[in-house]
N, CA, C and O atoms as a GROMACS GRO file, in nm:
protein
  536
    1UNK      N    1   8.035   5.954  12.542
    1UNK     CA    2   7.947   6.054  12.573
    1UNK      C    3   7.816   5.975  12.599
    1UNK      O    4   7.790   5.872  12.537
    2UNK      N    5   7.713   6.041  12.716
    2UNK     CA    6   7.637   5.965  12.738
    2UNK      C    7   7.503   6.034  12.689
    2UNK      O    8   7.402   5.964  12.681
    3UNK      N    9   7.499   6.160  12.659
    3UNK     CA   10   7.374   6.236  12.625
    3UNK      C   11   7.341   6.158  12.467
    3UNK      O   12   7.435   6.106  12.408
    4UNK      N   13   7.217   6.156  12.413
    4UNK     CA   14   7.200   6.115  12.317
    4UNK      C   15   7.227   6.249  12.219
    4UNK      O   16   7.244   6.364  12.260
    5UNK      N   17   7.226   6.198  12.058
    5UNK     CA   18   7.279   6.293  11.953
    5UNK      C   19   7.178   6.312  11.900
    5UNK      O   20   7.139   6.209  11.846
    6UNK      N   21   7.092   6.420  11.881
    6UNK     CA   22   6.992   6.455  11.833
    6UNK      C   23   7.039   6.507  11.638
    6UNK      O   24   7.153   6.532  11.600
    7UNK      N   25   6.954   6.509  11.580
    7UNK     CA   26   6.969   6.498  11.441
    7UNK      C   27   7.060   6.656  11.390
    7UNK      O   28   7.136   6.667  11.293
    8UNK      N   29   7.018   6.776  11.499
    8UNK     CA   30   7.063   6.891  11.478
    8UNK      C   31   7.224   6.875  11.500
    8UNK      O   32   7.297   6.905  11.406
    9UNK      N   33   7.273   6.836  11.604
    9UNK     CA   34   7.379   6.822  11.657
    9UNK      C   35   7.492   6.717  11.574
    9UNK      O   36   7.615   6.716  11.571
   10UNK      N   37   7.394   6.639  11.517
   10UNK     CA   38   7.471   6.532  11.404
   10UNK      C   39   7.480   6.615  11.277
   10UNK      O   40   7.575   6.602  11.199
   11UNK      N   41   7.379   6.701  11.256
   11UNK     CA   42   7.433   6.779  11.147
   11UNK      C   43   7.546   6.838  11.146
   11UNK      O   44   7.645   6.820  11.075
   12UNK      N   45   7.519   6.934  11.257
   12UNK     CA   46   7.670   7.012  11.307
   12UNK      C   47   7.789   6.952  11.291
   12UNK      O   48   7.889   7.011  11.249
   13UNK      N   49   7.786   6.806  11.331
   13UNK     CA   50   7.914   6.740  11.321
   13UNK      C   51   7.945   6.684  11.183
   13UNK      O   52   8.064   6.670  11.155
   14UNK      N   53   7.853   6.651  11.094
   14UNK     CA   54   7.852   6.654  10.973
   14UNK      C   55   7.941   6.743  10.899
   14UNK      O   56   8.035   6.724  10.821
   15UNK      N   57   7.884   6.846  10.946
   15UNK     CA   58   7.920   6.966  10.864
   15UNK      C   59   8.079   7.025  10.895
   15UNK      O   60   8.152   7.092  10.821
   16UNK      N   61   8.104   6.972  11.042
   16UNK     CA   62   8.203   7.018  11.091
   16UNK      C   63   8.363   6.924  11.042
   16UNK      O   64   8.473   6.969  11.010
   17UNK      N   65   8.307   6.765  11.054
   17UNK     CA   66   8.416   6.680  11.014
   17UNK      C   67   8.384   6.600  10.932
   17UNK      O   68   8.456   6.500  10.928
   18UNK      N   69   8.265   6.603  10.833
   18UNK     CA   70   8.255   6.550  10.717
   18UNK      C   71   8.176   6.405  10.715
   18UNK      O   72   8.101   6.371  10.806
   19UNK      N   73   8.199   6.337  10.614
   19UNK     CA   74   8.073   6.233  10.601
   19UNK      C   75   8.115   6.092  10.629
   19UNK      O   76   8.061   5.983  10.610
   20UNK      N   77   8.253   6.137  10.692
   20UNK     CA   78   8.319   5.979  10.766
   20UNK      C   79   8.303   5.981  10.883
   20UNK      O   80   8.375   6.061  10.941
   21UNK      N   81   8.198   5.891  10.977
   21UNK     CA   82   8.205   5.874  11.101
   21UNK      C   83   8.383   5.847  11.171
   21UNK      O   84   8.434   5.886  11.276
   22UNK      N   85   8.427   5.780  11.078
   22UNK     CA   86   8.579   5.776  11.166
   22UNK      C   87   8.613   5.893  11.198
   22UNK      O   88   8.652   5.902  11.314
   23UNK      N   89   8.614   5.988  11.138
   23UNK     CA   90   8.707   6.083  11.142
   23UNK      C   91   8.644   6.208  11.255
   23UNK      O   92   8.696   6.316  11.283
   24UNK      N   93   8.546   6.161  11.294
   24UNK     CA   94   8.496   6.262  11.408
   24UNK      C   95   8.546   6.206  11.546
   24UNK      O   96   8.582   6.091  11.568
   25UNK      N   97   8.542   6.302  11.627
   25UNK     CA   98   8.612   6.294  11.747
   25UNK      C   99   8.546   6.160  11.835
   25UNK      O  100   8.427   6.132  11.829
   26UNK      N  101   8.638   6.090  11.911
   26UNK     CA  102   8.572   5.940  11.943
   26UNK      C  103   8.454   5.986  12.062
   26UNK      O  104   8.374   5.904  12.109
   27UNK      N  105   8.457   6.094  12.090
   27UNK     CA  106   8.334   6.066  12.199
   27UNK      C  107   8.189   6.071  12.133
   27UNK      O  108   8.086   6.031  12.188
   28UNK      N  109   8.198   6.115  12.034
   28UNK     CA  110   8.092   6.112  11.946
   28UNK      C  111   8.055   6.012  11.815
   28UNK      O  112   7.967   6.018  11.730
   29UNK      N  113   8.167   5.917  11.842
   29UNK     CA  114   8.139   5.802  11.706
   29UNK      C  115   8.010   5.711  11.740
   29UNK      O  116   7.922   5.684  11.658
   30UNK      N  117   8.013   5.670  11.864
   30UNK     CA  118   7.942   5.560  11.882
   30UNK      C  119   7.751   5.603  11.854
   30UNK      O  120   7.662   5.540  11.796
   31UNK      N  121   7.751   5.749  11.935
   31UNK     CA  122   7.598   5.787  11.933
   31UNK      C  123   7.601   5.833  11.761
   31UNK      O  124   7.493   5.854  11.706
   32UNK      N  125   7.690   5.842  11.708
   32UNK     CA  126   7.680   5.908  11.518
   32UNK      C  127   7.681   5.785  11.484
   32UNK      O  128   7.620   5.777  11.377
   33UNK      N  129   7.731   5.648  11.530
   33UNK     CA  130   7.697   5.512  11.415
   33UNK      C  131   7.541   5.473  11.405
   33UNK      O  132   7.487   5.422  11.307
   34UNK      N  133   7.458   5.521  11.574
   34UNK     CA  134   7.340   5.497  11.560
   34UNK      C  135   7.261   5.572  11.472
   34UNK      O  136   7.201   5.529  11.373
   35UNK      N  137   7.265   5.719  11.526
   35UNK     CA  138   7.212   5.821  11.427
   35UNK      C  139   7.220   5.767  11.292
   35UNK      O  140   7.117   5.751  11.226
   36UNK      N  141   7.342   5.735  11.241
   36UNK     CA  142   7.359   5.717  11.099
   36UNK      C  143   7.280   5.599  11.034
   36UNK      O  144   7.260   5.576  10.915
   37UNK      N  145   7.243   5.534  11.139
   37UNK     CA  146   7.167   5.372  11.059
   37UNK      C  147   6.995   5.427  11.034
   37UNK      O  148   6.911   5.360  10.974
   38UNK      N  149   6.978   5.523  11.077
   38UNK     CA  150   6.829   5.628  11.033
   38UNK      C  151   6.847   5.690  10.936
   38UNK      O  152   6.946   5.752  10.899
   39UNK      N  153   6.706   5.668  10.870
   39UNK     CA  154   6.681   5.703  10.722
   39UNK      C  155   6.753   5.909  10.736
   39UNK      O  156   6.827   5.966  10.656
   40UNK      N  157   6.714   5.948  10.822
   40UNK     CA  158   6.748   6.099  10.829
   40UNK      C  159   6.890   6.068  10.858
   40UNK      O  160   6.961   6.122  10.773
   41UNK      N  161   6.935   6.025  10.915
   41UNK     CA  162   7.140   6.061  10.951
   41UNK      C  163   7.193   5.989  10.823
   41UNK      O  164   7.304   6.034  10.793
   42UNK      N  165   7.148   5.888  10.733
   42UNK     CA  166   7.192   5.828  10.624
   42UNK      C  167   7.192   5.962  10.492
   42UNK      O  168   7.271   5.981  10.399
   43UNK      N  169   7.080   6.032  10.532
   43UNK     CA  170   7.087   6.182  10.414
   43UNK      C  171   7.177   6.303  10.447
   43UNK      O  172   7.219   6.387  10.367
   44UNK      N  173   7.204   6.295  10.604
   44UNK     CA  174   7.289   6.386  10.643
   44UNK      C  175   7.430   6.357  10.609
   44UNK      O  176   7.518   6.438  10.575
   45UNK      N  177   7.438   6.230  10.623
   45UNK     CA  178   7.595   6.163  10.591
   45UNK      C  179   7.626   6.190  10.442
   45UNK      O  180   7.736   6.233  10.408
   46UNK      N  181   7.522   6.163  10.349
   46UNK     CA  182   7.534   6.170  10.230
   46UNK      C  183   7.559   6.288  10.172
   46UNK      O  184   7.646   6.300  10.086
   47UNK      N  185   7.486   6.383  10.212
   47UNK     CA  186   7.519   6.570  10.163
   47UNK      C  187   7.642   6.577  10.230
   47UNK      O  188   7.711   6.656  10.167
   48UNK      N  189   7.720   6.519  10.355
   48UNK     CA  190   7.858   6.587  10.394
   48UNK      C  191   7.942   6.490  10.283
   48UNK      O  192   8.023   6.542  10.207
   49UNK      N  193   7.922   6.375  10.281
   49UNK     CA  194   8.022   6.289  10.163
   49UNK      C  195   8.033   6.356  10.045
   49UNK      O  196   8.142   6.384   9.996
   50UNK      N  197   7.890   6.394   9.976
   50UNK     CA  198   7.918   6.490   9.860
   50UNK      C  199   7.975   6.610   9.848
   50UNK      O  200   7.998   6.656   9.736
   51UNK      N  201   8.010   6.683   9.978
   51UNK     CA  202   8.079   6.805  10.004
   51UNK      C  203   8.219   6.770  10.001
   51UNK      O  204   8.308   6.831   9.943
   52UNK      N  205   8.231   6.657  10.076
   52UNK     CA  206   8.376   6.576  10.115
   52UNK      C  207   8.428   6.558   9.952
   52UNK      O  208   8.545   6.595   9.937
   53UNK      N  209   8.385   6.526   9.872
   53UNK     CA  210   8.406   6.478   9.743
   53UNK      C  211   8.452   6.642   9.674
   53UNK      O  212   8.559   6.686   9.634
   54UNK      N  213   8.337   6.691   9.682
   54UNK     CA  214   8.351   6.833   9.580
   54UNK      C  215   8.501   6.911   9.633
   54UNK      O  216   8.583   6.959   9.555
   55UNK      N  217   8.513   6.909   9.801
   55UNK     CA  218   8.599   6.952   9.826
   55UNK      C  219   8.781   6.890   9.786
   55UNK      O  220   8.881   6.956   9.760
   56UNK      N  221   8.758   6.718   9.799
   56UNK     CA  222   8.857   6.640   9.739
   56UNK      C  223   8.914   6.674   9.585
   56UNK      O  224   9.032   6.682   9.550
   57UNK      N  225   8.815   6.688   9.518
   57UNK     CA  226   8.835   6.708   9.338
   57UNK      C  227   8.899   6.872   9.352
   57UNK      O  228   8.984   6.888   9.264
   58UNK      N  229   8.887   6.953   9.409
   58UNK     CA  230   8.888   7.111   9.410
   58UNK      C  231   9.048   7.100   9.407
   58UNK      O  232   9.107   7.041   9.497
   59UNK      N  233   9.125   7.168   9.284
   59UNK     CA  234   9.253   7.184   9.289
   59UNK      C  235   9.289   7.374   9.255
   59UNK      O  236   9.207   7.463   9.233
   60UNK      N  237   9.416   7.382   9.261
   60UNK     CA  238   9.436   7.528   9.245
   60UNK      C  239   9.502   7.538   9.098
   60UNK      O  240   9.592   7.461   9.068
   61UNK      N  241   9.466   7.612   9.030
   61UNK     CA  242   9.537   7.629   8.912
   61UNK      C  243   9.661   7.681   8.900
   61UNK      O  244   9.685   7.781   8.967
   62UNK      N  245   9.752   7.635   8.827
   62UNK     CA  246   9.896   7.653   8.828
   62UNK      C  247   9.881   7.839   8.821
   62UNK      O  248   9.781   7.908   8.799
   63UNK      N  249  10.037   7.884   8.853
   63UNK     CA  250  10.015   8.020   8.883
   63UNK      C  251  10.090   8.043   8.676
   63UNK      O  252  10.147   7.959   8.605
   64UNK      N  253  10.052   8.190   8.647
   64UNK     CA  254  10.116   8.206   8.498
   64UNK      C  255  10.256   8.189   8.538
   64UNK      O  256  10.311   8.194   8.649
   65UNK      N  257  10.309   8.161   8.396
   65UNK     CA  258  10.451   8.149   8.360
   65UNK      C  259  10.531   8.284   8.424
   65UNK      O  260  10.633   8.264   8.490
   66UNK      N  261  10.489   8.405   8.404
   66UNK     CA  262  10.557   8.508   8.417
   66UNK      C  263  10.541   8.534   8.561
   66UNK      O  264  10.596   8.638   8.596
   67UNK      N  265  10.505   8.494   8.618
   67UNK     CA  266  10.441   8.539   8.753
   67UNK      C  267  10.543   8.588   8.866
   67UNK      O  268  10.536   8.685   8.942
   68UNK      N  269  10.639   8.490   8.851
   68UNK     CA  270  10.756   8.456   8.953
   68UNK      C  271  10.830   8.604   8.911
   68UNK      O  272  10.859   8.688   8.996
   69UNK      N  273  10.852   8.619   8.782
   69UNK     CA  274  10.955   8.721   8.733
   69UNK      C  275  10.894   8.836   8.807
   69UNK      O  276  10.943   8.897   8.902
   70UNK      N  277  10.779   8.854   8.745
   70UNK     CA  278  10.728   8.989   8.827
   70UNK      C  279  10.688   8.996   8.966
   70UNK      O  280  10.639   9.103   9.005
   71UNK      N  281  10.700   8.902   9.047
   71UNK     CA  282  10.690   8.948   9.194
   71UNK      C  283  10.844   8.931   9.216
   71UNK      O  284  10.874   8.945   9.335
   72UNK      N  285  10.951   8.905   9.133
   72UNK     CA  286  11.079   8.933   9.182
   72UNK      C  287  11.120   9.064   9.111
   72UNK      O  288  11.225   9.124   9.131
   73UNK      N  289  11.010   9.104   9.017
   73UNK     CA  290  11.093   9.261   8.969
   73UNK      C  291  11.028   9.352   9.101
   73UNK      O  292  11.104   9.425   9.165
   74UNK      N  293  10.895   9.344   9.134
   74UNK     CA  294  10.838   9.416   9.217
   74UNK      C  295  10.920   9.423   9.363
   74UNK      O  296  10.929   9.523   9.434
   75UNK      N  297  10.984   9.281   9.392
   75UNK     CA  298  11.023   9.324   9.495
   75UNK      C  299  11.166   9.410   9.545
   75UNK      O  300  11.199   9.468   9.648
   76UNK      N  301  11.238   9.380   9.395
   76UNK     CA  302  11.352   9.456   9.348
   76UNK      C  303  11.324   9.606   9.388
   76UNK      O  304  11.390   9.667   9.472
   77UNK      N  305  11.194   9.671   9.302
   77UNK     CA  306  11.170   9.813   9.311
   77UNK      C  307  11.128   9.836   9.455
   77UNK      O  308  11.147   9.947   9.504
   78UNK      N  309  11.081   9.754   9.516
   78UNK     CA  310  11.037   9.779   9.663
   78UNK      C  311  11.162   9.807   9.780
   78UNK      O  312  11.153   9.871   9.885
   79UNK      N  313  11.280   9.735   9.721
   79UNK     CA  314  11.407   9.726   9.807
   79UNK      C  315  11.445   9.822   9.748
   79UNK      O  316  11.485   9.886   9.844
   80UNK      N  317  11.469   9.901   9.641
   80UNK     CA  318  11.528  10.036   9.583
   80UNK      C  319  11.450  10.137   9.696
   80UNK      O  320  11.495  10.186   9.800
   81UNK      N  321  11.334  10.146   9.644
   81UNK     CA  322  11.212  10.261   9.733
   81UNK      C  323  11.276  10.257   9.868
   81UNK      O  324  11.310  10.370   9.902
   82UNK      N  325  11.305  10.159   9.959
   82UNK     CA  326  11.305  10.131  10.091
   82UNK      C  327  11.467  10.199  10.114
   82UNK      O  328  11.492  10.263  10.216
   83UNK      N  329  11.546  10.182  10.030
   83UNK     CA  330  11.671  10.240  10.051
   83UNK      C  331  11.675  10.385  10.038
   83UNK      O  332  11.736  10.460  10.113
   84UNK      N  333  11.595  10.424   9.921
   84UNK     CA  334  11.595  10.574   9.926
   84UNK      C  335  11.503  10.655  10.016
   84UNK      O  336  11.514  10.777  10.028
   85UNK      N  337  11.410  10.582  10.079
   85UNK     CA  338  11.352  10.602  10.186
   85UNK      C  339  11.427  10.633  10.325
   85UNK      O  340  11.411  10.730  10.399
   86UNK      N  341  11.514  10.523  10.339
   86UNK     CA  342  11.631  10.522  10.446
   86UNK      C  343  11.723  10.632  10.411
   86UNK      O  344  11.738  10.716  10.501
   87UNK      N  345  11.775  10.647  10.322
   87UNK     CA  346  11.861  10.746  10.288
   87UNK      C  347  11.819  10.907  10.334
   87UNK      O  348  11.899  10.986  10.385
   88UNK      N  349  11.701  10.930  10.311
   88UNK     CA  350  11.619  11.040  10.318
   88UNK      C  351  11.619  11.057  10.470
   88UNK      O  352  11.656  11.160  10.526
   89UNK      N  353  11.563  10.927  10.543
   89UNK     CA  354  11.544  10.957  10.694
   89UNK      C  355  11.664  10.985  10.766
   89UNK      O  356  11.654  11.064  10.859
   90UNK      N  357  11.820  10.916  10.731
   90UNK     CA  358  11.911  10.916  10.816
   90UNK      C  359  12.007  11.118  10.745
   90UNK      O  360  12.100  11.186  10.787
   91UNK      N  361  11.926  11.130  10.648
   91UNK     CA  362  11.966  11.259  10.597
   91UNK      C  363  11.894  11.375  10.703
   91UNK      O  364  11.943  11.481  10.742
   92UNK      N  365  11.765  11.317  10.734
   92UNK     CA  366  11.708  11.452  10.821
   92UNK      C  367  11.736  11.424  10.961
   92UNK      O  368  11.713  11.506  11.050
   93UNK      N  369  11.791  11.292  10.984
   93UNK     CA  370  11.812  11.271  11.115
   93UNK      C  371  11.940  11.384  11.156
   93UNK      O  372  11.958  11.455  11.254
   94UNK      N  373  12.028  11.359  11.015
   94UNK     CA  374  12.163  11.436  11.037
   94UNK      C  375  12.109  11.590  11.026
   94UNK      O  376  12.127  11.650  11.132
   95UNK      N  377  12.063  11.647  10.948
   95UNK     CA  378  11.986  11.792  10.962
   95UNK      C  379  11.970  11.825  11.120
   95UNK      O  380  12.039  11.900  11.189
   96UNK      N  381  11.855  11.746  11.155
   96UNK     CA  382  11.807  11.756  11.302
   96UNK      C  383  11.906  11.780  11.418
   96UNK      O  384  11.898  11.864  11.507
   97UNK      N  385  11.997  11.689  11.396
   97UNK     CA  386  12.129  11.667  11.510
   97UNK      C  387  12.216  11.812  11.467
   97UNK      O  388  12.246  11.892  11.556
   98UNK      N  389  12.244  11.829  11.362
   98UNK     CA  390  12.309  11.943  11.334
   98UNK      C  391  12.227  12.093  11.361
   98UNK      O  392  12.294  12.195  11.374
   99UNK      N  393  12.096  12.096  11.368
   99UNK     CA  394  12.015  12.218  11.437
   99UNK      C  395  11.990  12.211  11.541
   99UNK      O  396  11.957  12.313  11.602
  100UNK      N  397  11.996  12.066  11.615
  100UNK     CA  398  11.999  12.088  11.767
  100UNK      C  399  12.143  12.140  11.818
  100UNK      O  400  12.151  12.223  11.908
  101UNK      N  401  12.263  12.083  11.751
  101UNK     CA  402  12.377  12.145  11.808
  101UNK      C  403  12.366  12.319  11.795
  101UNK      O  404  12.374  12.404  11.884
  102UNK      N  405  12.350  12.331  11.674
  102UNK     CA  406  12.358  12.479  11.662
  102UNK      C  407  12.277  12.574  11.746
  102UNK      O  408  12.311  12.689  11.773
  103UNK      N  409  12.179  12.520  11.779
  103UNK     CA  410  12.080  12.562  11.906
  103UNK      C  411  12.163  12.549  12.047
  103UNK      O  412  12.183  12.650  12.114
  104UNK      N  413  12.195  12.461  12.076
  104UNK     CA  414  12.270  12.439  12.185
  104UNK      C  415  12.405  12.548  12.231
  104UNK      O  416  12.436  12.608  12.334
  105UNK      N  417  12.466  12.534  12.082
  105UNK     CA  418  12.616  12.623  12.114
  105UNK      C  419  12.564  12.758  12.081
  105UNK      O  420  12.646  12.844  12.112
  106UNK      N  421  12.462  12.804  12.032
  106UNK     CA  422  12.407  12.954  12.050
  106UNK      C  423  12.394  12.977  12.212
  106UNK      O  424  12.453  13.065  12.275
  107UNK      N  425  12.303  12.878  12.268
  107UNK     CA  426  12.268  12.901  12.412
  107UNK      C  427  12.348  12.910  12.503
  107UNK      O  428  12.331  12.960  12.613
  108UNK      N  429  12.480  12.838  12.441
  108UNK     CA  430  12.609  12.819  12.557
  108UNK      C  431  12.675  12.968  12.519
  108UNK      O  432  12.697  13.039  12.617
  109UNK      N  433  12.704  13.015  12.406
  109UNK     CA  434  12.754  13.136  12.370
  109UNK      C  435  12.696  13.275  12.451
  109UNK      O  436  12.760  13.373  12.492
  110UNK      N  437  12.569  13.248  12.457
  110UNK     CA  438  12.441  13.367  12.497
  110UNK      C  439  12.486  13.347  12.678
  110UNK      O  440  12.534  13.436  12.748
  111UNK      N  441  12.460  13.234  12.714
  111UNK     CA  442  12.496  13.222  12.857
  111UNK      C  443  12.608  13.293  12.902
  111UNK      O  444  12.607  13.379  12.990
  112UNK      N  445  12.712  13.250  12.834
  112UNK     CA  446  12.879  13.270  12.887
  112UNK      C  447  12.917  13.419  12.839
  112UNK      O  448  13.025  13.460  12.881
  113UNK      N  449  12.847  13.501  12.760
  113UNK     CA  450  12.908  13.636  12.764
  113UNK      C  451  12.792  13.732  12.782
  113UNK      O  452  12.803  13.846  12.736
  114UNK      N  453  12.692  13.697  12.838
  114UNK     CA  454  12.589  13.775  12.911
  114UNK      C  455  12.608  13.845  13.021
  114UNK      O  456  12.637  13.773  13.117
  115UNK      N  457  12.602  13.965  13.047
  115UNK     CA  458  12.667  14.049  13.154
  115UNK      C  459  12.569  13.984  13.263
  115UNK      O  460  12.462  13.932  13.231
  116UNK      N  461  12.617  13.991  13.392
  116UNK     CA  462  12.532  13.954  13.537
  116UNK      C  463  12.433  14.062  13.510
  116UNK      O  464  12.454  14.168  13.452
  117UNK      N  465  12.316  14.016  13.564
  117UNK     CA  466  12.196  14.119  13.556
  117UNK      C  467  12.181  14.139  13.691
  117UNK      O  468  12.169  14.043  13.767
  118UNK      N  469  12.180  14.289  13.744
  118UNK     CA  470  12.178  14.325  13.890
  118UNK      C  471  12.036  14.370  13.910
  118UNK      O  472  11.971  14.468  13.875
  119UNK      N  473  12.010  14.243  13.990
  119UNK     CA  474  11.831  14.262  14.010
  119UNK      C  475  11.805  14.357  14.127
  119UNK      O  476  11.829  14.318  14.241
  120UNK      N  477  11.757  14.481  14.105
  120UNK     CA  478  11.745  14.573  14.189
  120UNK      C  479  11.580  14.565  14.218
  120UNK      O  480  11.515  14.488  14.146
  121UNK      N  481  11.519  14.635  14.309
  121UNK     CA  482  11.427  14.626  14.347
  121UNK      C  483  11.312  14.672  14.209
  121UNK      O  484  11.332  14.792  14.193
  122UNK      N  485  11.235  14.639  14.137
  122UNK     CA  486  11.167  14.699  14.054
  122UNK      C  487  11.205  14.662  13.888
  122UNK      O  488  11.172  14.706  13.778
  123UNK      N  489  11.286  14.563  13.936
  123UNK     CA  490  11.385  14.548  13.794
  123UNK      C  491  11.374  14.407  13.746
  123UNK      O  492  11.410  14.322  13.827
  124UNK      N  493  11.326  14.362  13.617
  124UNK     CA  494  11.322  14.251  13.590
  124UNK      C  495  11.438  14.212  13.443
  124UNK      O  496  11.539  14.280  13.428
  125UNK      N  497  11.412  14.122  13.368
  125UNK     CA  498  11.551  14.097  13.330
  125UNK      C  499  11.513  14.165  13.123
  125UNK      O  500  11.577  14.160  13.018
  126UNK      N  501  11.380  14.217  13.163
  126UNK     CA  502  11.324  14.282  13.068
  126UNK      C  503  11.352  14.421  13.076
  126UNK      O  504  11.362  14.480  12.969
  127UNK      N  505  11.367  14.488  13.184
  127UNK     CA  506  11.393  14.617  13.238
  127UNK      C  507  11.316  14.665  13.325
  127UNK      O  508  11.232  14.591  13.378
  128UNK      N  509  11.325  14.791  13.360
  128UNK     CA  510  11.253  14.858  13.472
  128UNK      C  511  11.111  14.820  13.451
  128UNK      O  512  11.057  14.818  13.340
  129UNK      N  513  11.038  14.781  13.593
  129UNK     CA  514  10.903  14.789  13.563
  129UNK      C  515  10.823  14.913  13.558
  129UNK      O  516  10.833  14.961  13.671
  130UNK      N  517  10.759  14.978  13.497
  130UNK     CA  518  10.705  15.106  13.477
  130UNK      C  519  10.638  15.140  13.617
  130UNK      O  520  10.576  15.059  13.686
  131UNK      N  521  10.656  15.243  13.639
  131UNK     CA  522  10.589  15.320  13.782
  131UNK      C  523  10.674  15.246  13.917
  131UNK      O  524  10.642  15.274  14.033
  132UNK      N  525  10.766  15.165  13.892
  132UNK     CA  526  10.815  15.171  14.009
  132UNK      C  527  10.980  15.232  14.031
  132UNK      O  528  11.047  15.245  13.928
  133UNK      N  529  11.024  15.257  14.123
  133UNK     CA  530  11.132  15.343  14.116
  133UNK      C  531  11.206  15.278  14.243
  133UNK      O  532  11.147  15.256  14.349
  134UNK      N  533  11.349  15.247  14.218
  134UNK     CA  534  11.400  15.198  14.325
  134UNK      C  535  11.544  15.218  14.369
  134UNK      O  536  11.584  15.168  14.474
   0.00000   0.00000   0.00000
């Protein structure tokens, strides 16, 4: 890196990568070492190291003893609920297929047994048009 590192950028890098300059991207390390030797740079790195120490000491508390059992119970309930939904979905699909078959069958019978329509002048499939004689 050829550009000098100003204090604002140094602070941003310390916030992002921590108080140990050796962990920073290699392109910034030489310039960071120069800024770290200044009083302002030392203060910025000390703040970043303090935050690093707090983050390193943070621990996650162990889960409650019965948590695994409650999660397993809820998973079992969810599986049963999904099975019931799936059952109703397939039932609905079967009902829809049955109704579609009934409609198709009714239409096929109606077409097969309907008498041929003699479409004379002025006639429609609903009867003669009023006022037209043919």
